[in-house]
Steps between C-alpha positions, in 0.01 A plus 500: 500500500350520847233237556302743707452734202245280334361147497471238218205263508423214262214274410533138400519534125881542469679480833830424323507826310388694810790353698745584218384862496515533881850347510627746229373781728672352800167424670271217595134463416252633749329257725143426373285199451296461174288189476171351405239376739317173439221691329758651255484849655831682499633602838782750568673573831785752517720453808728800450394865562442689176370825661652802326731275292539452131380156409611315178279200420658249253243286326492373139162431339467125442128440575197645673634388839813706456289802411294460820816466711634818344186698565452380857868561586466858363178564688643362824793742470266787423284435799817469710602855418785430269653820351536369144410172338692402184393197301794311325308295248750354250227345290167681502218244438213559262724740300390340167141605575574869447274555207125484461371172353150428389261541793798460731695740716844647546603279789843657542334831597281321752810345657681833496214670682492217760866542569464875547196458723683241714752766597793490266672835444748385242538203265829343366448251223682363197430482127122563492328341210399849394664815615161686515399280799689755720215740432251268673665574837431807712853463658847526349612183305862411413499254215853356501649325202681159492648545153854597626519165686373296211734680258792432730413132504526491121826688502656268765365162373502515116850515349552752225140605542527798265570268207275210604185653651192639335203635698163377378167678535244221554234716331499850347360641824816416689742638234566824706608296803712270290662802325585649839688182600661464162633858506659458838661172405606645164345200309239457228130443526245274338118514515249211487202607306173320461432380853176679560435544870200292607333671797165548654434768238478221237225313679140517381242654718154645465617826346597310191155342460345534153226755448148396592276458189155654504208255533276439202231726651753771569638468153159539347427818698844659535675409179568792277488415122745735330521520129837313491551136585644576838224459771532611864309376801466624854483227759537546875686825457755367242500613136617214277506426132407167329855363558467542873757773532436818695443782258787753502710274725811352329566134570834443673742274331571185698854478642694200370830381629770552228787249460789528749791688350841594644621833370883501537784253469526276803702217340790374735398769755411493868151629484377681815126570557420765768181561684379626846348166614488131410196302597338310220792402271300406195576815303873484592524141390330573162744780450794281593397239252479758225850620600641148498355441154691798372828386646536658846781331693364560848190666637480692831201665676560802722216579733470699823214299660527125454155394607491176296187370662325163443695266272714777342837371644453148356392650160802723491727213586407315186490810273777626264576783739851463649486737795237692694656790693272655762543714810406403851201745524289183542618173659554217244698237685237235432496585131879461482462143620289430190702703254877520523505771229380769746770738625446755775634858515502658845350858511483532881781768497287720280194485738728547797658812352152635410391459868818674620459795270130542574563488874779769479300712247769458240441523124390175315653620171812286537291180498357601155839600345520386130159336531266585222122556504450187287642264766 
């Protein structure tokens, strides 16, 4: 591929992956400086001409600094008259904040609008937390899948995998994804039931406050004395009965965490849990302990994005999990020093092929061959 046809730029979040992608395309990264000043402002200086060229910016989303680098790089190319600006974002940050929470916001949509406003005309990403995130963008989005690479790792590294492997859904919500993996491996599936997801939706806030009772004066003047024993009072706009419940409003039953149960036979099996990202390992470890209690021989985790922030690597090292297989969408060399169980699968060839096909206006269908919607 002729280097003059387009230019590849990279921020500081994952230079190793950017170099791998460029080398697979027979190119070198464009010459640009991305750094922070002493006052923590991000500075970008592009030394190669991007006028009338297609520019591919490779930057994975690790933190807020990486987002600012990405936005400023795109805007610098836009104001330098680049023909097309394509963002190659293997891991899209804030992707878990794609639903409305109490008095919160859909941060993923905010980020999508910022990327479009900065000048991106196309986005390449991988294994979005929710497929519907693509609708937040005003530009085309190619959501690539890492499942073929993860499945190949299992096929190559577990002897007689069709007899020894069982794919485990960590909760009923991930059963479709687990089924997709199991069907392509031609193995069985088990489901862990009872691990109720604890999220911001379970937190108490003002909207769950009890009804306000009417004052004594209000009660004496506003209380209606019906012929039955049920009395109603109106206080500050709320109609309540003597029990304090809002009249006509059913009381929601409090959600309680049921006991952890494994549905399926995992005894003497290699249990494999699949997910799109691994950050806080608490839920995975709880599931692994339940699988060990039921006789699982080995436990694997397959994840596309191995974030593993804070003390996650050291916690995983002492857990009953035997291997953590992740792709290199995010760098995790420091995590591997703390946890020898982490194995890396290289997906640079997939991103390189996506860049090549987009640049030559070729169909992307081949990259989604035998990939299901549940991946």
